[in-house]
N, C-alpha and C positions, 0 to 999 in steps of 0.2 A: 737328315743325313740316311743315304740309302747305302755306302760304302767308306768306309775309313779312308781317309786321306794316309799317302803313303809315307813312311817312316823316312824316305828319301827328301820329299818334298820339303819336309820340316828339318831334316839334317841341313839340307842346303841355303834353307835362310837362317837356321842359325848359326852358319860358318858367314855366310854373307853380314849378316848383323855381330860377328866377329863376341857371340854368345858362348864359351865353352862347354856349358851345363845348365840345361833350359829349367831345371830342380834350383839353380841357384839364381837366377831372372830376377828383376826387380818387379814390381808391378808396373812401372814403364814400359820396361822392353817385354814382360809378356804382353801388354796391351800393343806393342808393335809388331810381334810376332802375330799375333791372332790375327791384327788389321792386313798382314802379307797373306795369310793362310786364307781369307775371306775373299781376297783377292785371285789369288792364284783357282785356290778351287770351284769359285761365285757361289760359296754354301753362305750362310749367315751363320754364326756361332751363338753360340745361349754364354752370354757373358756374366760369369761369378767372381771376375777377379780384381774389379775395381770398386772401390765404397764410395760411386757418385751415387746424392738423394735422388730419389726415384718418386717424391711426391710435389707437388706443386705449392711453394708459399704461400703464407697467409697474406692476404689482401691487406691486413693492418700494419705490415713490415711493408708493404712495398708502396700502400698510402703517404706514411709517412715519409719514407724515405723521399718521393715525389714530392710532398710540401717542403720537404730540407733543401733540396735543388730551386723550387720554384722562391725559396726566400735567400737563395743567393749564398749557399755555404758551399759552391762550389769552387768560387772563387777566393774563397779562407780557408790557410792553413786551419789544420784543427789542432787544439790543445794536445799537445804529446802524450799528457795524462791522462788524455778522454773527455768529453765533455760531459760536464756534469748531469743534464741528463741521463745516460746512460750509465753514472757511476751509481748517480743513486738509487736507477731503478734496478740495478744488478744487486745490489744490497739486500734490497725489497726481498727480489727472487730469490737470493740464497736463505735468506731468512724462511720464505715462506715453502720452500722445497726440500732443503739439507739442512734447515734448522740451526742455521751456523749464523752467528755476528760477526761480519766481516761491514766495516766502515765504508762508504766512499770512497774514501780517500786514498785504500788502500786495492784499490780494484782499476785495473788500466786494461784497455783496450788494445788489441795487435792484429795484426795481418794474419787474422787466423789463429788456431793453439800453438799451428807450427810454428807462427814468429817467436810466437809466447816460449812454446818449450826450446828452441833455440836458441834463447837469451838466455832464459835460466839457465840451461848447464852452461852456456858460458860465465854467468858472474858466480855458479856454484864453482866452476873448478879455478876461478880466479882470486875470489874471495877469502880463502884458505888456501893457502900453500900445502899446508903437511894433508888436506881432505879432499883432495882435486877429481876423486873418480866419485862416479855414477852406476848404481847397482840396480839393473833392469829384472824385474820380475815378469818374466819370459813366459808363453809368449808373449811377444807386445807388435805394436806399431813399426813395422820393417824401418820407413821412414826416420824415425828415432833413433835409429841404430846408425842410421846413415848420418843425422847431425850429429851426433857423438863423433864418429870416425872425421868428418870435414873439421870439426873445431879442437878434432886431439886432442878430447877429452876421454881419460881412459875411464876401461867400462867393466861389469864383470855380471855374467848375467848367471839366472838357472830357472830351471823348468818347474812351473808350478805343480805340471801333472801328479808327480807324487810328495807332492808339499804342503798337503793342506791339514787345516784346522791345527792339533796341536804340533804336528811334524814342521809348521813353520817360522815358530819362535828360534828353536834350533837350527833351523837349515838358514836363517836370516843374520844369526849371531857368527855363526863361520864366515862371514864376509865384514859383518861389523866392528867384531872384534880387531880386523887388523888395523884399522885406526884411518884406513884412506879412503873411505867412502865419506861424500859429504851428501849425498844425496838418495832416492832411493824413487824410481820411476815405475810407475803403472797406471793402468788404465781400467776401469769400472762402470758400467757392464765392461769387460774385454773384448778389445781388438788383438788377435782374432777369434780367438775359441769360444767366447760370449760366457764365459764364466763369471761369478760374482764373488767378488770377498765378502766372507761375510761379518757380521759388526765383529763378532769375536775376531776376526782374524787381520781386523782392521783396528781391534784394543790390541792386539799383539805387535801390530807395525807401529802404532801409535808411540806404545810404552818404551821400545827398543828405541824410538827416535827422541826420545825423552832421554835415555839412557847413555846412549852413544853421541848425541848431539846432531843428528843427520835430521835434513830437512825431506821432508815427503812430497813427490812432487804425484798431486794426484789427479789424472787426464779423465775429466768428464763429457768426453767427445758424445757421449750417449746416455746423460743423463737422464736418470728415471725411465729410464727400458730395460727395466726386469718388470716385464709384464706378469708375472706369479703374483707380485702384489699391489695393487691400487696406489701410486704414487702422484695420482693427479691431481692431489687437492689441495691446493694452498694453505698453509698455517693448520693444516692437519695432521697426524699421522697415521700410516707410516710415512717418515721423510727416507729419501735417499738417503743410504749409509754413507758414512765417512769419517777419515781421521780424523777430521778437524774435532770429534767426541773426544778424543781423547791426547791431542798434543796439539800446542800451540807451534810446532815446528813444524808447520805446513803451508802448501801453494797450491789451490784448486786452477785449472786449468778449463775452462766452459767456453765451448764452440756455438755457434748460432749453424753451423754447417748441417747436422744432421736433427738434433730435436726442432729446428725452427726451416730444414729444408732453405737454406739461404747461405748456401755455400759459395755462390758467385761473386758474390760481395769480399768475400774470405776478411772475416770479422770474428773473433775470440776474445774472452777475457781472460787478465791472469788477475787473479785474487788473492793476495796476503792475509795471510794471518797478521793481526797488527803489532805484534810480537817480531815476527818476519820481519816486514814492509819497515820497520822503527830500529831495527837492531843496526848497532854500530860493527863495522868489520874493519881493522885499521891495516887491512893491506888493500882495500878499496880506496881509503884514503890516502895512502901512500901511491895509487896509481891516478888515480882522475882527483882529487881533491875532495871529496865526498864520501863519506862512510857510512852512510846510512845504505843498505840494501834497496828501497826502493828506491829512493832518489837515484841511486845507480842504474837502477833497470829501465826507468825513464829518464832522466839526462845524458845519460852515458850510451847505456847499449842501444835503444829505442830510438834516441836522437842519431846516431852512427848509421842506424840498421836502416830507418825508414823516414824520422821525424813525426811515427806517428801511424795512423790509420785513417782509410776512408772516411772522410767528415758525412755524408751524406747518410754511408750504410749505420753511423753511430746512431742516429737517430730513426732507424729501423729497427735495429736491435730492443733500443730501448722502448718503444711502445711495444713489441712483443715480450719482452720482460716483461712492464707494466701489467698486460692486457692478461698474460699469464696470472698474475698475482691476483688479479682483482676479479678471476674466473671467468672474464669475454674470451679468452683462447684458451681451450684444453689440447695443448700443444703433446700432452701421452694420450689422449685419443687419436690423435693425427696419425702419431708414428705408430700404433698398434698395428696396421697395412704392414708392416716389414714380419710381426709374430703371425700373422696371417698368413703370408709368402712363404715362410720358415717352414709352418708345420706342414703343406704341401709340398713343398721340396724336401724336405726331410723324410717323408714317406716314401717318393719316390727312390732317393738313393737306398734306403734300406729297403725297398723291396728288390732293389737289383743285385743285394749281394754287398753293399757299404755298411760300414760302423759307424759311429758318432762317435770322433775321440776322445775329445773331452766333452763328455756326458753327465756332469754330475758336480753340483756343489755339494762336495761332502756326500751325504746319504741324498740328496734331493735331484731331481732332473734338472736340467738345465732351462732356462728359458729360450720361448722362440722367440728368435729376434734379428736384428741386423745383418750378424753373421752366423756361421757355426761349422764345425770343423769332419771332414770325412775321412775314412780310408776307406782301403780294397785287401783285405784278407793277407797275405805276405808282401803284398807289391811296395817296392822303394819306392820313393819320394820324385826319383826321376822315370821307372817304370809307370809310376801312377799319372801322370802329368803329361806325359809323351805320348800314351793310350787316351786321356782325355780329351789332350788337343788333335789325335787323329781322329777324333770322334764330334768335333765341334763344340765340344764344351775349353772354356778358360777358366782357368783359376792360377791361383799362386800355391806354393807348398807353405809346409807350416813352417821346413827349416830357416826359410827366410825370414822368420816372424820369432827366433831362437829359440822354437820347439826342438826339443828332442823326439818326436813320436814322427811316426810317418802318415803322411794324410794331406790334405789341401784346405784352405779355406774357402767356403763359399759365399759369397757377397749374395744375398734376396733383393738387391735394390733396383737392379737394372731388369728383374722380370715382371714385367708392367702390365703385361696384356696375358688374355689367356693363350691366347698361339705359342705364347715362348713357353710354359708349361708344358704344353703338348709335343714342342720340338727338345726339352728337356728331356721328358720320358722317352719318346723317340733315340734321342742321342745318347742317353743311359744304355739302354736294352741294345744298341749296336755297341756300345763299350763292352758288356756284360759279353755279348758274342765274340768282339777280337780277342779278350783276355782268354777266357775257357777256352778256345779252338784246339 
């Protein structure tokens, strides 16, 4: 791009799309704005705004799904609780890479982790009327905030930026001590910042879940993608750190989208601790005639929402889980490509005067991975995203993810060819010139 797009052009598009403030736009709104800017300007943008996997899925999953289709599963409703092969493979996978013991009966496939999270928040709201709230450890996946709003789930949140290590416990207790929070939701590695909660921080969360009888909803969309440690060897330490070491009050969400690049089939896993799956809640029995959390999740919420998830895709994910456990598929090595892309593009941002916003896990620099965050001097979120869009760079601002810091989330998944790296470097140079005129 040789010249910035005029501010008037951007303002006209925002007005036409009824977006009052581009810094508050959702991911999908940002995509729509960018598409229109590309059409009007004739310029191809660098897309950092949406986390679509940028790698080819393994033939192991594809072949297994084709075989399932050839075996006529498309004509048969799947078991709402999940087909036996994926439940058993997931149980072994969790033991192999997280070192947690979750029986097959406590693992339920869903239409992506999105559906899993949606139904978990609804169930947590309904099962204990005194504790309907969810606490978000921010920044976090913006869509989960939207889910809470759609469901009418009361929510509170705080920005992790200033509350790492020994500061985390007191901050959590500020909220948990009120007695209205039933669940804590966080991702690890984190979307959008890529910070990783440490084992000590997860111990703090687990101990407080025990103290206040709160459920940790642990989103593992980017499982084992902290590339600072080699987490690729099944049944060998180091393992993916997890709150499951310190409490039985946990539910994990694992997705096929990023770790297996299988996003198009919309498949995730909700993995209950045995305690939570079998736990009895009088309010659930009153509402639905069943008291156990796991039974209601499957036979009430999932049944009403979708009656299960893709039959054939379950066999695809089962095959990839099993191959990972057996050492035939090294999914961690496959996704290290994102770390390579992050390292290259971070250098570009830094060279053009940007700073990494969430830059450390306590004293250790964050890993290079699927996302990272950048800010520019004293620019506000609105000023930053406006000028980036005018210079052909699409992103989302950190405030949409619950952060109190100024900056954007950069996702590297779409940077799949060398020319896109060159284009990003060129457009960042244009941005630097624009804001320093």
